[in-house]
N, C-alpha and C positions, 0 to 999 in steps of 0.2 A: 698691453691690451689696446686694441684699436678703438677708434671713436665709436664705430657701430656696435661693438661688443659692450662698451661702457653704457651706451644708451639702453640697450636691451637689458643689461644687468640691473640698471637703476629702475627701469620700469618693473622688472620682476620683483625687485626688493620692495618697491612701494606696494605692489599687489599683495605680497606676502604679509607685510605689516598691516595692511587693511584687513586681510583675512583673519589674522590673529585677533585684531580688535573687534571683529564681528561677533554677533551672538547667534544663537539658534532658537528660533521661535517654535512654539508648539509644545505639546506635552512630551516629557521624557518617559519612555515606556518602562513600566515595572511589571514583571511577570506576576500573574495572579498567584496568590498563596494557595497551597493545597488545602482542600476542605478539612476542617478540624473535627467536624461532627459527622462525617460520612462513614458508613460501614456497609457490610455485605448482607446483614440480616438483622431483623428486629429482635430475634431470639438467639440463643447460643447454638451455634452449629456443632455437630459432633466432630470429633477429631479423627474418627476412624469409621470406615464403612463396614457394612456386614459382609460376610463371605459365603461362598457356595462351592461345593466340591465338584467344580466343572471348569473347563478352560475359560479364562477371563473372570473367574469368580473369586480371586484372592482379595483379601481386605486391603484397602488403601488407607494410608496414614496422611493426614493433612498437617503440614509443618509450617507454622507461622514464621514469616521473615526469611525463609530459605531463598537463596538466589536461584535464578533460572539459567540453565545452560543454554548457550547459543544454538547448539545442535540438539534440542530437546527431543527430537524424533528418534534419536539413537537410543533413548531409554526403552523403546520397544524391542531392542535387541534383534532387529531384522536387517540383515545385510542387504537383501533385495530392496527394502524400503529406503535404507540409507543411500543406495545407489540411485534409486529413483529421484530422491530429493536432490542429490548432487547433479544429476543430469538436468533437472528442471532449472536449477539455479544458474546453470551455464547456458542453457539454450532457449529459455522462455522469452519470446519477443516482447511481452509486456514489461519485463524487467529491463530489457534493452531500451525500450521507450522511456521508462522512468529514469534510467541512467542518463539518457540524452537530455531529458527535461531538466535534470539537475545541472548538467554541464552548461546548458543554455542559460539557466538562471544565474549560475556563478559567473559566467562570462559577461552577462549583462551588468552585474554589479561591478565587476572589474572595469568594464568600459565606462561606466558612469564616474568612476574615480578619476578618470582623465579630465573631467570638468573642473576639478580642483586646481588645475595647473593652467598657465597661459597657453594659448594656441599660437603657434608660430608657423606661418606659411611663407613659402618662397615664391617669387614671381619674376618673370622675365618677359619683356614685350617690346614691341616697336610699332610706331604708328606714323602715318603721313598726315600732316595737318595743314590747314590754311587759316591764317589769322590776319585781321585788319591791323594796319600800322598808323594810328593817329590820324585817320582821315585822308592819308596820302596813298591809298591803295592797300594792297595785301601782299602777304608773302606766303609761300608754300615751303614747308620744311619737314624734316624727319625728326622723330623723338624716340630715343632708345632708353630703357630703364631696366634695372635689375636690382633685386634686394629682398630682404625678409620683412614680414609684417607681423606684429604682435598684437593680440587682442585678448583681453581678460575681463570677464564679468566677475566682480568681487562678490563673494558669497557672504554679504553683510548679514543677512537674516537667516542664513543656514539652509536655504532652499536646496542647494546642491547636496549638502551633508544629510539633510533629511531624506532626499531622494535616494542617496546611496544607502542610508539606513533602511529605507523601504525595500530596495532591491535586494539587499543582503538578507532581510527578513523573508522575502519571497524565495531566495535561494535556500534558506533554512527550511522553509515550508516544503520545498521540493525534496530536500534531503530526507525529511521525515515521511513524505509521501513514498519515497523509494523504500524506506524501512517498512512502511505499511504494505507495500507491494511484496516485499520479501516474506513478511509474516503471512500475508494472505496466501501467497503461492505455496509455501511450505505446509501451511495448515490444510489447504485444499488438496495437495498431493497426499498427505497422510490420511485425510478423511476419505478421499477417493479409494485409496488402497484398502481401508477398512470396509468401505461400502462394497468393494469387489469381493473381499473375503466373506462378508455377510451374505451376498448373493450366491456365492459358490456354496456356502453352507446351507442356504435355503434350497438351492437346486438339488444338492446331495440329499437333504432330508426329504424333499418331495419325491425324488427317485426311489428312496428307500420305502416310503409309504406306498408308492405305486407298485413296487415289487411285492410288498406284503399284501396289498389288496388284490393283486393278480393271483397270488397263491390262494387267497380266500375265495376268489371267484372260481378257481379250479375245484376247490372243495365243495362249494355250493353246486357247481355243475354236476359233480359226481353224485351228490345227494339227490338232486333232481332226477338223474337217470335211474337212481335206485328207489325213487319214490319217497325219500326221506325229507324232501323239501318241495315247496310249490314253485311253479315257474315264476310267479311274482317275486319270490325271493331272489331268483337268478337275475331278473330284470333290475331289481333294486341294487344288487351288488354291481352289476354292469354300469348302472347310472352313477354310482359312487365312484367307481374307478375312472369313468370318463370325466367326471367333474374334477377329480384330482389331476388327471393328465392335462386338463385344460389350464391348470394353474402354472404349468411348466413353461410354455412359450413366453408369457409375459416376464417371467424371471430371467429367461435366457436373453430376451430383448434388453432388459435393464442391464444385464451383465455386459452385453456387447456395447451398449451406449456408455457405460462406465469406463470400459476399456478405451473407447474412442476419446472420452474426456481426458483420461490420463495421458494419452498421446498428445493431446493439445497442450496440456500443462508442460510436457517435455519439449514442446516446439516441433512436434512431428505431425505428419499427416496420418490419417487412420490406417492406411495400408502399410505404415512403417512400424507396426506393432512388433516388438522383438520377443514377445511371449512371456514376459514376467507374470507370475501368478502369485496371488496372496490368499492365504486361508487363516482363519482365526487361531488355529492350533499352533501356527508358526510365530505368532506374535506374543510377546511377553507384556503383561499388564504392569506398568510401573507401580511399585508398591509405596513409594514415598513421593508425595506431591507438594510443591511449594504453594504457600498462600501469602502473597505479598501484603505488607502492611498497607492499610488504606492511604496513609500519608505518602507512600512511595508509588502508588499506582499511577498517578498523573505523570510522574517522571518516566515510567516504563512504557506507557502506551504511546506508540508513534502517532496515532490519530490525535491524541490530546496535545502532543508536542507540535504537530502540524497546525492545529487550531490555535495554539499560542503564537506560533510564528505568523499566522495570518492576522491575528489580533495586533501583533507588533507592527506589521506592515501597514495596517489601517491607522495605527497611531501616528506613524511617521508621515503618512499621507496628509494628515491634518496639518502638520508643520509645513509641508510643501505648499498646501493651499493658503496658509496664513502668510508665508513669505512672499508668495506671488502677489499678494495684495499691497505690498510695500514697494517703495521706489527701488530701482536697480541701478547700480553704478558700474560703468564699463570703462576700463583703461585701454588705450591703444597706443602703439608706437610703431614707427616704420623707419627704416634706414636703407639707403640704397645709392645707386649710381645712376646718374641721368645725364645724357648728352645729346647734342644734335646730330652727331655722327657716330657711327658704330666704333670707329677707331679711337675716339676720345672718351668712350664710355668708362673705361677703367682707369682714367687719370684721376689723381687725387682731388683736383678741383671739381670733379663731377659728383662728389659726395653730397647727398641731400638727406634730411631726416625730419621727423615730426613726432611730437608727443601730444596726446590729447586725452580728454576724458568726457564722459557724457552720463547724465542721470536721466532716467526715464521712469515715469509713474503713470498709472492709469487714472485718467480723469473721469471718463465715462465709458462703460462697456455694456450697458443694458442689464446690469446685475449678474454678469457672467461669473466674476470672481466670488461674489457673495454666495451665489447658489452652488458654486463648486466647493466652497468651504462647507456649506451646509450638507452637501452630498457626502463629503469626507466624514463629517460628524456622524451621519446616518450609517455610513459603511462601518465605522468603528462600533456603533451600537449593535449592528448586525453581527459583526465578528465576535463581540463580547457574548451575545446571546448564543451564537453557534458554539463558542468555547464551553459555556455552561452546559449546553445540551450534550456536547461530546463527553464531558466529564461524567455527567449523569449516565450516559450510555455505557461508559467504561465500567462503572460500578454495577450497572444492571447486568452486563455480560458476565462479570465475575460471580455475582450473586446467583445468576441462573445456572452457571456452570457448576458451582458448589452444590446447589440443590439437586442438579441432575446426577452428580456423583453419588450422593447418598440415596436418593430415591431410586435410581436405576440399579444400584447395588441391591436394594431391598426387592426390586422387581425381578432381578435375576434369581435371587434366592427363591422367590415364589414360583417363578417359571420353571426352575429346576425341579422343585417339588411337584409341580403340576405335570411336568413331562415324565417324571419317574412314575407317578401314580397312573398316568394315562398309558404308559408303556406296559406296566404290570396288568392293567385292566384289559388291554388289547391282547396280551399274551394269553391271559386266562380265557377270554372270549373265544379266541381262535381254537384253543384246546377243547373247550366245551362244545364248539360248533362241530368239530371233527367227531366228537363223541356223541353228537346229537342231543346235547343237554340244553341248548338254547336255540332260539330262532335267529334268523338273519338280521332282524331289526336290531337286536341287542349288539350284534357284531358291528353293524353299520354305525351305531352310536359310538362304540369304542374306537372305531377307525377314525371317525371325524374328530373325536376328542384328541386322539393321539396326533393327528396331522396338525391341528391347531396348536397343540402344546409344543410339538417339535419345532415348528416354524417360529413360534413365540420365543422359545429358548434361544434359537440362533440370533434373533433380532435383539434379545436382551443381552446376549454376550457381546455383540457388536457395539451396542450402546455404551458399554463400559469403556471400550477402547476409544470410541468417538468422544465421550465425555472428557476423557483425559486430554485429548487433543484440543478440545474446546477450552479447557481451563488454561492450558499453556498459551493459546492464542489470546484469551481474554486478559491474561496477565502481561502481555507484551512480547512474549516469545523469546526473551533473553537477547534481543538484538545488541544490547550494550556489551555483551560478551563475545561478539563476533567482530572480525576485522575485514571480512571480504568486501563489504560495501566501501569502506574507506580505501582499501587497496585498489579497487576498480576505479575510484574517482581520480587517482593520481595519473598523470600522463594522459589525460583524456584526448588531447589533440594528437599526441603521438599514436595512440591506439587507433584513432580515426584514420590517420594517414596510412597506418599499416594495413587497416582493413580495406581501404580503397585501393 
């Protein structure tokens, strides 16, 4: 081993020993315990919903502790829906942005790890200098030097390690933000497909009502011509038909906008719609639904995990602020070759070296470090409050989803009964009108009741499917049973190079 290598090795060994002897100031983070007294309802929730003999009216069973599949949307047994989600997961730009944010945070943490090691730089230079010679004039000479320099700030108080801890926590935060983006996207795609199916059902129902009212108008027109009805009856029927027709364009507008939104989820422009269509009859309502144990919910919700990572980062930042208030020790070493002529630079007698150390500490900074520490404490308190708020919101989401499942099942049962009664009433009124047994006002009332009941039934059917999606989203969406996020994380740099 040459002299220069021995010098650098001794300096590195000294730095390592100092590092091992160092401590880490600041709080050691401990993840918050899951709430032990939290639940989804103050009273006992039913384990089964009611049913109705209509599409989307099957009873659903709530099963405590059942795991959630990563591809929960496949439980609707709709191949077009599965394809829609698949395309969205591959092409949505918001997911790409979340992936990039995760890679950035991971690389930042890896970069900071380099601060745990000495920094070695190499230099080569030459200069022309003039120097006095003991009062007898001056001389002009050239000076050439080449060699490595080592510098190392010993992490005595753990500032670097706490900073790495903070950056790793921020990377963990971005990982769960990515999981939340996946969950939000899949839930939005499923909900949008259900909304489209609902609008198509409402449009179809409205068109059927318009067709029935048009036939009734023809009947009233004939009766007027025969003297069996007054012209006022004809005008009333025409008014009712026009009012029903006026409800159609808003529904068609909503459908078009929903289709545009779906294209945006898929990373497409509105004109790139490939024509996938959804209707409620083609969707299967999942019959068995999981209900995660309250103690597991905080582990399953990506937003809660992200809030915990944010709390961890805030805790580590306190350690960084504390360490910065304490003195810092830096070791340095250099070794090289130095000569007055370029030809003699690489001769053995040209070897020069130096080893040094320095300690620095803040004497006065106008309170900067003090208030930085206080700001870190306040940031931790803020993160802790945000964590508690996120946990409460998680339980609220599940509680609301469970209530919606049972209540909307009851609502569908009632809407089905109302629609059946309204349809029977309208059929009877139409027959009686043709026979001249009732006036037009009775028919108009039956028509309005049927239209409201028909649209209400479609909305109630759609609500059952949407409630199911909301429950899966509230429970975390089963991201822990998926591997696509992890797989996409690997080889990020290679993927970027390939893309470029």
